[in-house]
Each structure stands twice: as C-alpha cells, then as structure tokens.
DOKOL-371828 format. One record per residue: residue in one letter; x, y, z of N, C-alpha, C, O in turn; residue number from 1. Coordinates in steps of 0.2 Angstrom, whole numbers. Layout:
// residues N
<residu A&n.px X&n.py Y&n.pz Z&ca.px X&ca.py Y&ca.pz Z&c.px X&c.py Y&c.pz Z&o.px X&o.py Y&o.pz Z&num NUM>
...
// end
This chain:
// residues 126
<residu M&n.px -133&n.py 25&n.pz -74&ca.px -134&ca.py 33&ca.pz -79&c.px -127&c.py 31&c.pz -82&o.px -122&o.py 30&o.pz -79&num 1>
<residu L&n.px -128&n.py 29&n.pz -91&ca.px -124&ca.py 28&ca.pz -93&c.px -120&c.py 36&c.pz -96&o.px -122&o.py 41&o.pz -98&num 2>
<residu H&n.px -114&n.py 34&n.pz -94&ca.px -107&ca.py 41&ca.pz -98&c.px -106&c.py 37&c.pz -104&o.px -108&o.py 32&o.pz -106&num 3>
<residu P&n.px -100&n.py 42&n.pz -106&ca.px -96&ca.py 42&ca.pz -114&c.px -91&c.py 36&c.pz -111&o.px -89&o.py 36&o.pz -105&num 4>
<residu P&n.px -88&n.py 30&n.pz -116&ca.px -83&ca.py 28&ca.pz -113&c.px -77&c.py 31&c.pz -111&o.px -75&o.py 37&o.pz -112&num 5>
<residu V&n.px -72&n.py 23&n.pz -105&ca.px -67&ca.py 30&ca.pz -102&c.px -64&c.py 25&c.pz -105&o.px -66&o.py 19&o.pz -104&num 6>
<residu V&n.px -58&n.py 27&n.pz -109&ca.px -51&ca.py 22&ca.pz -109&c.px -47&c.py 24&c.pz -107&o.px -43&o.py 29&o.pz -108&num 7>
<residu T&n.px -47&n.py 18&n.pz -102&ca.px -37&ca.py 16&ca.pz -100&c.px -35&c.py 11&c.pz -101&o.px -38&o.py 6&o.pz -103&num 8>
<residu E&n.px -28&n.py 13&n.pz -100&ca.px -26&ca.py 4&ca.pz -102&c.px -29&c.py -2&c.pz -99&o.px -29&o.py -8&o.pz -102&num 9>
<residu K&n.px -31&n.py -2&n.pz -96&ca.px -34&ca.py -7&ca.pz -91&c.px -42&c.py -12&c.pz -98&o.px -43&o.py -17&o.pz -101&num 10>
<residu K&n.px -45&n.py -3&n.pz -95&ca.px -52&ca.py -5&ca.pz -106&c.px -54&c.py -2&c.pz -102&o.px -52&o.py 1&o.pz -97&num 11>
<residu K&n.px -60&n.py -2&n.pz -105&ca.px -66&ca.py 3&ca.pz -105&c.px -70&c.py 4&c.pz -102&o.px -73&o.py -2&o.pz -101&num 12>
<residu I&n.px -72&n.py 10&n.pz -98&ca.px -75&ca.py 7&ca.pz -93&c.px -83&c.py 15&c.pz -92&o.px -83&o.py 21&o.pz -92&num 13>
<residu Y&n.px -89&n.py 11&n.pz -93&ca.px -95&ca.py 14&ca.pz -95&c.px -99&c.py 17&c.pz -90&o.px -103&o.py 21&o.pz -90&num 14>
<residu D&n.px -96&n.py 11&n.pz -86&ca.px -101&ca.py 13&ca.pz -79&c.px -96&c.py 20&c.pz -76&o.px -90&o.py 20&o.pz -77&num 15>
<residu L&n.px -100&n.py 26&n.pz -72&ca.px -97&ca.py 25&ca.pz -66&c.px -98&c.py 25&c.pz -59&o.px -95&o.py 28&o.pz -54&num 16>
<residu E&n.px -103&n.py 21&n.pz -59&ca.px -100&ca.py 17&ca.pz -54&c.px -96&c.py 13&c.pz -52&o.px -92&o.py 13&o.pz -47&num 17>
<residu E&n.px -97&n.py 10&n.pz -57&ca.px -90&ca.py 2&ca.pz -58&c.px -84&c.py 5&c.pz -61&o.px -79&o.py 2&o.pz -60&num 18>
<residu R&n.px -85&n.py 13&n.pz -64&ca.px -76&ca.py 16&ca.pz -65&c.px -75&c.py 17&c.pz -56&o.px -71&o.py 13&o.pz -53&num 19>
<residu T&n.px -79&n.py 21&n.pz -53&ca.px -75&ca.py 23&ca.pz -43&c.px -77&c.py 19&c.pz -41&o.px -79&o.py 21&o.pz -35&num 20>
<residu F&n.px -81&n.py 9&n.pz -43&ca.px -77&ca.py 3&ca.pz -37&c.px -70&c.py 2&c.pz -41&o.px -65&o.py 2&o.pz -37&num 21>
<residu H&n.px -69&n.py 2&n.pz -50&ca.px -61&ca.py 1&ca.pz -51&c.px -54&c.py 6&c.pz -47&o.px -48&o.py 5&o.pz -47&num 22>
<residu F&n.px -60&n.py 12&n.pz -43&ca.px -53&ca.py 16&ca.pz -42&c.px -52&c.py 16&c.pz -34&o.px -48&o.py 18&o.pz -30&num 23>
<residu A&n.px -57&n.py 13&n.pz -33&ca.px -56&ca.py 13&ca.pz -26&c.px -55&c.py 7&c.pz -23&o.px -53&o.py 7&o.pz -17&num 24>
<residu N&n.px -55&n.py 2&n.pz -29&ca.px -51&ca.py -5&ca.pz -30&c.px -43&c.py -7&c.pz -30&o.px -40&o.py -10&o.pz -26&num 25>
<residu D&n.px -42&n.py -2&n.pz -36&ca.px -35&ca.py 0&ca.pz -39&c.px -29&c.py 5&c.pz -31&o.px -23&o.py 5&o.pz -30&num 26>
<residu I&n.px -35&n.py 9&n.pz -27&ca.px -32&ca.py 10&ca.pz -23&c.px -28&c.py 2&c.pz -16&o.px -23&o.py 2&o.pz -14&num 27>
<residu R&n.px -31&n.py 0&n.pz -16&ca.px -32&ca.py -6&ca.pz -10&c.px -23&c.py -9&c.pz -14&o.px -18&o.py -9&o.pz -11&num 28>
<residu T&n.px -25&n.py -11&n.pz -21&ca.px -21&ca.py -15&ca.pz -23&c.px -14&c.py -11&c.pz -23&o.px -8&o.py -13&o.pz -22&num 29>
<residu L&n.px -15&n.py -3&n.pz -25&ca.px -9&ca.py 1&ca.pz -24&c.px -4&c.py -1&c.pz -17&o.px 2&o.py -2&o.pz -17&num 30>
<residu V&n.px -11&n.py 1&n.pz -9&ca.px -8&ca.py 1&ca.pz -3&c.px -6&c.py -4&c.pz 0&o.px -1&o.py -3&o.pz 4&num 31>
<residu K&n.px -6&n.py -10&n.pz 0&ca.px -1&ca.py -15&ca.pz -1&c.px 4&c.py -17&c.pz -2&o.px 7&o.py -23&o.pz -1&num 32>
<residu K&n.px 6&n.py -11&n.pz -7&ca.px 13&ca.py -14&ca.pz -8&c.px 18&c.py -7&c.pz -5&o.px 24&o.py -7&o.pz -5&num 33>
<residu V&n.px 13&n.py 0&n.pz -3&ca.px 15&ca.py 3&ca.pz 0&c.px 22&c.py 0&c.pz 8&o.px 20&o.py -4&o.pz 11&num 34>
<residu E&n.px 29&n.py 4&n.pz 9&ca.px 31&ca.py 0&ca.pz 11&c.px 29&c.py 4&c.pz 20&o.px 31&o.py 10&o.pz 22&num 35>
<residu V&n.px 26&n.py 0&n.pz 25&ca.px 19&ca.py 7&ca.pz 28&c.px 29&c.py 6&c.pz 36&o.px 33&o.py 3&o.pz 38&num 36>
<residu N&n.px 26&n.py 12&n.pz 36&ca.px 30&ca.py 18&ca.pz 38&c.px 27&c.py 23&c.pz 45&o.px 23&o.py 28&o.pz 44&num 37>
<residu I&n.px 29&n.py 22&n.pz 49&ca.px 25&ca.py 29&ca.pz 52&c.px 22&c.py 36&c.pz 50&o.px 17&o.py 39&o.pz 52&num 38>
<residu W&n.px 27&n.py 38&n.pz 44&ca.px 20&ca.py 45&ca.pz 39&c.px 20&c.py 40&c.pz 34&o.px 20&o.py 44&o.pz 29&num 39>
<residu N&n.px 19&n.py 32&n.pz 31&ca.px 18&ca.py 30&ca.pz 26&c.px 9&c.py 30&c.pz 30&o.px 5&o.py 32&o.pz 26&num 40>
<residu R&n.px 7&n.py 27&n.pz 37&ca.px 3&ca.py 23&ca.pz 41&c.px -3&c.py 26&c.pz 38&o.px -8&o.py 25&o.pz 34&num 41>
<residu E&n.px -1&n.py 32&n.pz 44&ca.px -9&ca.py 37&ca.pz 41&c.px -11&c.py 40&c.pz 36&o.px -17&o.py 40&o.pz 35&num 42>
<residu D&n.px -9&n.py 43&n.pz 32&ca.px -12&ca.py 41&ca.pz 21&c.px -13&c.py 40&c.pz 20&o.px -17&o.py 42&o.pz 16&num 43>
<residu I&n.px -9&n.py 32&n.pz 22&ca.px -15&ca.py 26&ca.pz 18&c.px -21&c.py 24&c.pz 23&o.px -25&o.py 21&o.pz 20&num 44>
<residu K&n.px -20&n.py 24&n.pz 27&ca.px -27&ca.py 24&ca.pz 30&c.px -34&c.py 29&c.pz 27&o.px -40&o.py 26&o.pz 26&num 45>
<residu Q&n.px -34&n.py 37&n.pz 27&ca.px -36&ca.py 41&ca.pz 25&c.px -34&c.py 38&c.pz 16&o.px -38&o.py 34&o.pz 14&num 46>
<residu L&n.px -30&n.py 40&n.pz 13&ca.px -31&ca.py 37&ca.pz 6&c.px -40&c.py 32&c.pz 5&o.px -45&o.py 34&o.pz 4&num 47>
<residu V&n.px -37&n.py 24&n.pz 7&ca.px -42&ca.py 21&ca.pz 9&c.px -50&c.py 21&c.pz 6&o.px -53&o.py 19&o.pz 2&num 48>
<residu R&n.px -50&n.py 26&n.pz 16&ca.px -57&ca.py 28&ca.pz 14&c.px -57&c.py 35&c.pz 10&o.px -57&o.py 33&o.pz 4&num 49>
<residu S&n.px -57&n.py 38&n.pz 9&ca.px -61&ca.py 43&ca.pz 4&c.px -60&c.py 42&c.pz -1&o.px -64&o.py 46&o.pz -4&num 50>
<residu S&n.px -56&n.py 38&n.pz -5&ca.px -56&ca.py 33&ca.pz -12&c.px -64&c.py 30&c.pz -12&o.px -69&o.py 31&o.pz -15&num 51>
<residu G&n.px -62&n.py 24&n.pz -5&ca.px -71&ca.py 22&ca.pz -2&c.px -75&c.py 26&c.pz -4&o.px -78&o.py 25&o.pz -9&num 52>
<residu S&n.px -76&n.py 31&n.pz -1&ca.px -81&ca.py 37&ca.pz -2&c.px -79&c.py 40&c.pz -8&o.px -80&o.py 46&o.pz -9&num 53>
<residu V&n.px -78&n.py 38&n.pz -9&ca.px -82&ca.py 40&ca.pz -19&c.px -84&c.py 36&c.pz -20&o.px -90&o.py 38&o.pz -22&num 54>
<residu A&n.px -83&n.py 29&n.pz -20&ca.px -88&ca.py 26&ca.pz -26&c.px -94&c.py 23&c.pz -20&o.px -100&o.py 21&o.pz -21&num 55>
<residu A&n.px -92&n.py 24&n.pz -14&ca.px -99&ca.py 22&ca.pz -10&c.px -102&c.py 31&c.pz -6&o.px -103&o.py 32&o.pz 0&num 56>
<residu N&n.px -103&n.py 34&n.pz -11&ca.px -110&ca.py 41&ca.pz -13&c.px -110&c.py 44&c.pz -18&o.px -113&o.py 49&o.pz -20&num 57>
<residu Y&n.px -107&n.py 40&n.pz -21&ca.px -110&ca.py 40&ca.pz -31&c.px -115&c.py 33&c.pz -30&o.px -120&o.py 31&o.pz -34&num 58>
<residu I&n.px -113&n.py 29&n.pz -23&ca.px -118&ca.py 26&ca.pz -26&c.px -124&c.py 27&c.pz -23&o.px -129&o.py 24&o.pz -24&num 59>
<residu E&n.px -123&n.py 32&n.pz -17&ca.px -129&ca.py 36&ca.pz -14&c.px -133&c.py 39&c.pz -17&o.px -140&o.py 40&o.pz -16&num 60>
<residu A&n.px -128&n.py 41&n.pz -21&ca.px -133&ca.py 47&ca.pz -29&c.px -137&c.py 48&c.pz -31&o.px -142&o.py 52&o.pz -32&num 61>
<residu N&n.px -135&n.py 38&n.pz -34&ca.px -138&ca.py 37&ca.pz -38&c.px -146&c.py 33&c.pz -32&o.px -151&o.py 32&o.pz -35&num 62>
<residu E&n.px -146&n.py 32&n.pz -27&ca.px -153&ca.py 31&ca.pz -26&c.px -154&c.py 36&c.pz -19&o.px -153&o.py 35&o.pz -13&num 63>
<residu K&n.px -155&n.py 42&n.pz -22&ca.px -154&ca.py 48&ca.pz -19&c.px -161&c.py 51&c.pz -16&o.px -164&o.py 49&o.pz -21&num 64>
<residu L&n.px -165&n.py 53&n.pz -12&ca.px -170&ca.py 54&ca.pz -7&c.px -172&c.py 58&c.pz -10&o.px -178&o.py 58&o.pz -8&num 65>
<residu G&n.px -171&n.py 64&n.pz -15&ca.px -170&ca.py 69&ca.pz -20&c.px -166&c.py 75&c.pz -21&o.px -162&o.py 78&o.pz -17&num 66>
<residu D&n.px -168&n.py 77&n.pz -27&ca.px -164&ca.py 81&ca.pz -30&c.px -159&c.py 85&c.pz -26&o.px -153&o.py 86&o.pz -29&num 67>
<residu K&n.px -160&n.py 87&n.pz -19&ca.px -155&ca.py 93&ca.pz -14&c.px -149&c.py 86&c.pz -12&o.px -143&o.py 87&o.pz -11&num 68>
<residu D&n.px -153&n.py 77&n.pz -9&ca.px -147&ca.py 73&ca.pz -9&c.px -143&c.py 74&c.pz -12&o.px -138&o.py 76&o.pz -10&num 69>
<residu F&n.px -145&n.py 70&n.pz -20&ca.px -141&ca.py 71&ca.pz -27&c.px -137&c.py 74&c.pz -27&o.px -132&o.py 72&o.pz -29&num 70>
<residu L&n.px -139&n.py 82&n.pz -24&ca.px -134&ca.py 85&ca.pz -26&c.px -127&c.py 85&c.pz -21&o.px -122&o.py 86&o.pz -23&num 71>
<residu M&n.px -128&n.py 85&n.pz -17&ca.px -125&ca.py 87&ca.pz -7&c.px -119&c.py 77&c.pz -9&o.px -113&o.py 76&o.pz -8&num 72>
<residu K&n.px -122&n.py 74&n.pz -12&ca.px -118&ca.py 69&ca.pz -13&c.px -114&c.py 69&c.pz -15&o.px -109&o.py 70&o.pz -12&num 73>
<residu I&n.px -116&n.py 69&n.pz -26&ca.px -109&ca.py 75&ca.pz -28&c.px -103&c.py 76&c.pz -27&o.px -97&o.py 74&o.pz -27&num 74>
<residu R&n.px -107&n.py 82&n.pz -25&ca.px -102&ca.py 86&ca.pz -21&c.px -98&c.py 86&c.pz -15&o.px -93&o.py 90&o.pz -13&num 75>
<residu I&n.px -101&n.py 79&n.pz -12&ca.px -97&ca.py 73&ca.pz -8&c.px -95&c.py 70&c.pz -13&o.px -91&o.py 74&o.pz -15&num 76>
<residu C&n.px -95&n.py 68&n.pz -15&ca.px -88&ca.py 63&ca.pz -20&c.px -86&c.py 68&c.pz -24&o.px -84&o.py 71&o.pz -20&num 77>
<residu K&n.px -85&n.py 69&n.pz -27&ca.px -78&ca.py 77&ca.pz -32&c.px -77&c.py 80&c.pz -22&o.px -71&o.py 83&o.pz -21&num 78>
<residu K&n.px -79&n.py 79&n.pz -18&ca.px -71&ca.py 81&ca.pz -11&c.px -70&c.py 75&c.pz -12&o.px -71&o.py 75&o.pz -18&num 79>
<residu E&n.px -69&n.py 71&n.pz -10&ca.px -65&ca.py 64&ca.pz -9&c.px -62&c.py 60&c.pz -14&o.px -59&o.py 55&o.pz -14&num 80>
<residu C&n.px -62&n.py 65&n.pz -21&ca.px -58&ca.py 63&ca.pz -25&c.px -51&c.py 68&c.pz -24&o.px -46&o.py 66&o.pz -24&num 81>
<residu K&n.px -53&n.py 75&n.pz -25&ca.px -48&ca.py 80&ca.pz -22&c.px -45&c.py 77&c.pz -15&o.px -39&o.py 78&o.pz -15&num 82>
<residu E&n.px -48&n.py 75&n.pz -11&ca.px -46&ca.py 72&ca.pz -4&c.px -43&c.py 68&c.pz -8&o.px -38&o.py 72&o.pz -10&num 83>
<residu S&n.px -44&n.py 61&n.pz -11&ca.px -39&ca.py 58&ca.pz -12&c.px -30&c.py 58&c.pz -15&o.px -25&o.py 55&o.pz -14&num 84>
<residu I&n.px -33&n.py 62&n.pz -18&ca.px -25&ca.py 66&ca.pz -20&c.px -20&c.py 66&c.pz -19&o.px -15&o.py 64&o.pz -20&num 85>
<residu L&n.px -25&n.py 69&n.pz -11&ca.px -18&ca.py 74&ca.pz -8&c.px -13&c.py 67&c.pz -6&o.px -7&o.py 65&o.pz -6&num 86>
<residu W&n.px -21&n.py 63&n.pz -3&ca.px -17&ca.py 56&ca.pz 3&c.px -12&c.py 55&c.pz -6&o.px -6&o.py 57&o.pz -5&num 87>
<residu L&n.px -13&n.py 53&n.pz -13&ca.px -10&ca.py 47&ca.pz -15&c.px -2&c.py 54&c.pz -15&o.px 3&o.py 55&o.pz -11&num 88>
<residu K&n.px -4&n.py 58&n.pz -18&ca.px 4&ca.py 65&ca.pz -16&c.px 9&c.py 64&c.pz -9&o.px 15&o.py 63&o.pz -9&num 89>
<residu L&n.px 5&n.py 64&n.pz -5&ca.px 9&ca.py 62&ca.pz 1&c.px 11&c.py 54&c.pz 1&o.px 16&o.py 54&o.pz 5&num 90>
<residu L&n.px 11&n.py 52&n.pz 1&ca.px 13&ca.py 45&ca.pz 3&c.px 19&c.py 43&c.pz -1&o.px 19&o.py 44&o.pz -7&num 91>
<residu D&n.px 25&n.py 40&n.pz 3&ca.px 31&ca.py 41&ca.pz 2&c.px 33&c.py 33&c.pz 0&o.px 33&o.py 27&o.pz 2&num 92>
<residu I&n.px 33&n.py 37&n.pz -8&ca.px 36&ca.py 27&ca.pz -11&c.px 42&c.py 28&c.pz -15&o.px 44&o.py 31&o.pz -20&num 93>
<residu A&n.px 43&n.py 24&n.pz -11&ca.px 53&ca.py 24&ca.pz -18&c.px 55&c.py 20&c.pz -23&o.px 59&o.py 20&o.pz -28&num 94>
<residu N&n.px 50&n.py 13&n.pz -22&ca.px 50&ca.py 13&ca.pz -28&c.px 45&c.py 15&c.pz -34&o.px 39&o.py 17&o.pz -33&num 95>
<residu E&n.px 49&n.py 14&n.pz -41&ca.px 45&ca.py 16&ca.pz -47&c.px 42&c.py 13&c.pz -50&o.px 41&o.py 15&o.pz -56&num 96>
<residu N&n.px 40&n.py 6&n.pz -49&ca.px 32&ca.py 6&ca.pz -55&c.px 27&c.py 7&c.pz -47&o.px 22&o.py 11&o.pz -47&num 97>
<residu I&n.px 29&n.py 5&n.pz -41&ca.px 21&ca.py 10&ca.pz -39&c.px 21&c.py 15&c.pz -40&o.px 18&o.py 16&o.pz -45&num 98>
<residu N&n.px 27&n.py 20&n.pz -38&ca.px 24&ca.py 25&ca.pz -40&c.px 21&c.py 29&c.pz -47&o.px 20&o.py 35&o.pz -47&num 99>
<residu N&n.px 21&n.py 25&n.pz -52&ca.px 20&ca.py 25&ca.pz -59&c.px 13&c.py 21&c.pz -59&o.px 10&o.py 21&o.pz -65&num 100>
<residu E&n.px 10&n.py 17&n.pz -53&ca.px 5&ca.py 16&ca.pz -54&c.px 1&c.py 21&c.pz -50&o.px -5&o.py 22&o.pz -53&num 101>
<residu R&n.px 2&n.py 25&n.pz -44&ca.px 2&ca.py 32&ca.pz -40&c.px 2&c.py 39&c.pz -45&o.px -2&o.py 43&o.pz -42&num 102>
<residu L&n.px 5&n.py 40&n.pz -48&ca.px 3&ca.py 44&ca.pz -52&c.px -4&c.py 41&c.pz -59&o.px -8&o.py 45&o.pz -60&num 103>
<residu E&n.px -5&n.py 36&n.pz -62&ca.px -9&ca.py 35&ca.pz -65&c.px -18&c.py 35&c.pz -61&o.px -23&o.py 38&o.pz -64&num 104>
<residu L&n.px -16&n.py 32&n.pz -52&ca.px -21&ca.py 34&ca.pz -50&c.px -24&c.py 43&c.pz -50&o.px -30&o.py 45&o.pz -51&num 105>
<residu I&n.px -18&n.py 48&n.pz -48&ca.px -23&ca.py 53&ca.pz -50&c.px -24&c.py 53&c.pz -52&o.px -30&o.py 54&o.pz -53&num 106>
<residu K&n.px -20&n.py 52&n.pz -60&ca.px -25&ca.py 56&ca.pz -65&c.px -31&c.py 50&c.pz -68&o.px -32&o.py 50&o.pz -74&num 107>
<residu E&n.px -34&n.py 44&n.pz -61&ca.px -39&ca.py 43&ca.pz -66&c.px -44&c.py 48&c.pz -59&o.px -49&o.py 51&o.pz -61&num 108>
<residu A&n.px -42&n.py 48&n.pz -53&ca.px -42&ca.py 55&ca.pz -49&c.px -47&c.py 63&c.pz -51&o.px -52&o.py 67&o.pz -49&num 109>
<residu K&n.px -42&n.py 61&n.pz -57&ca.px -43&ca.py 69&ca.pz -59&c.px -48&c.py 68&c.pz -63&o.px -53&o.py 71&o.pz -64&num 110>
<residu E&n.px -47&n.py 64&n.pz -65&ca.px -55&ca.py 63&ca.pz -73&c.px -57&c.py 60&c.pz -67&o.px -56&o.py 64&o.pz -63&num 111>
<residu I&n.px -60&n.py 54&n.pz -64&ca.px -67&ca.py 58&ca.pz -60&c.px -70&c.py 64&c.pz -57&o.px -75&o.py 67&o.pz -58&num 112>
<residu Q&n.px -66&n.py 65&n.pz -54&ca.px -66&ca.py 77&ca.pz -50&c.px -70&c.py 78&c.pz -54&o.px -76&o.py 79&o.pz -53&num 113>
<residu S&n.px -66&n.py 78&n.pz -62&ca.px -68&ca.py 87&ca.pz -65&c.px -78&c.py 79&c.pz -69&o.px -84&o.py 81&o.pz -71&num 114>
<residu I&n.px -77&n.py 72&n.pz -67&ca.px -82&ca.py 71&ca.pz -72&c.px -90&c.py 72&c.pz -67&o.px -96&o.py 74&o.pz -68&num 115>
<residu F&n.px -87&n.py 72&n.pz -60&ca.px -92&ca.py 74&ca.pz -52&c.px -96&c.py 81&c.pz -54&o.px -102&o.py 82&o.pz -55&num 116>
<residu G&n.px -88&n.py 87&n.pz -55&ca.px -90&ca.py 96&ca.pz -57&c.px -92&c.py 95&c.pz -62&o.px -94&o.py 100&o.pz -63&num 117>
<residu A&n.px -93&n.py 91&n.pz -67&ca.px -96&ca.py 93&ca.pz -72&c.px -109&c.py 91&c.pz -72&o.px -115&o.py 94&o.pz -73&num 118>
<residu I&n.px -107&n.py 86&n.pz -70&ca.px -114&ca.py 82&ca.pz -65&c.px -115&c.py 87&c.pz -63&o.px -119&o.py 90&o.pz -67&num 119>
<residu Y&n.px -113&n.py 90&n.pz -57&ca.px -117&ca.py 95&ca.pz -52&c.px -121&c.py 100&c.pz -56&o.px -127&o.py 100&o.pz -56&num 120>
<residu K&n.px -115&n.py 105&n.pz -62&ca.px -115&ca.py 112&ca.pz -66&c.px -122&c.py 106&c.pz -69&o.px -127&o.py 109&o.pz -68&num 121>
<residu K&n.px -123&n.py 101&n.pz -71&ca.px -126&ca.py 101&ca.pz -75&c.px -133&c.py 103&c.pz -72&o.px -137&o.py 107&o.pz -74&num 122>
<residu S&n.px -133&n.py 99&n.pz -65&ca.px -139&ca.py 96&ca.pz -61&c.px -142&c.py 100&c.pz -57&o.px -145&o.py 100&o.pz -52&num 123>
<residu I&n.px -141&n.py 106&n.pz -60&ca.px -140&ca.py 111&ca.pz -55&c.px -147&c.py 116&c.pz -53&o.px -146&o.py 121&o.pz -57&num 124>
<residu P&n.px -152&n.py 118&n.pz -51&ca.px -158&ca.py 120&ca.pz -57&c.px -156&c.py 129&c.pz -58&o.px -153&o.py 132&o.pz -54&num 125>
<residu N&n.px -159&n.py 131&n.pz -64&ca.px -158&ca.py 135&ca.pz -65&c.px -164&c.py 141&c.pz -63&o.px -164&o.py 147&o.pz -64&num 126>
// end
C-alpha cells in the first residue's frame, strides 16, 4: 500500500511498512546512546517494545484475516505510536544531541500516529 512521499531529513520513504521499520530501528539507535540508569532502564525497554509493535502490527494489518482484523491492527498501531511518544518523553536525556534526536522521533511518531488515524477513519464501513 503506497502512500504520499514522506519528507524527512534523511530521505523520502514512500512505503508505510518501510517507514515504521525505520522508526523502530531509529529508536534502537537512539537508546544505545542513552545513559542506562534506574529510571531509564524500564522506559527504554518499553520504548523498544512499543516502537517495534508499531512496525509488527502494520505488517500484520497488511496480512489481514478480514476487515475487522485490519481495523484492530491499525488501532493497535496508533495506540503503540502514542505509547512510544510517552516513553520518548519520559527518557532522561542530558546530552543535547541525543535530545534533538528524541524530539525528531517524537515528531515522527506523531506523524505516523496521524497516518494510522486517517487510515482507520477511511477504512470504517459506512
């Protein structure tokens, strides 16, 4: 399922499956740079899980068993984006460069969340 081009600082990504993969991968790259301390440890685990879940559930949505299954997977993708935003906001980051990366990932998560919201609304039977 192709979507309009996504303009990012890195490159244009046309495929939402590819975009969600890059989001999850970029999260993993970010957390490798974050100081692991008692309060970040669990937030990092949750962030990695929720970001990966966005990509995994979108793959599942594309392999739907039916319309209800598709809608449920899209809702889960939207929910997991929202959760990823929470964990990104909770991370304790002192390094300004890493903080800028985090803010970019929050922006990306919000954009992906909006896309899933639009897909859901367009897919609901009238």
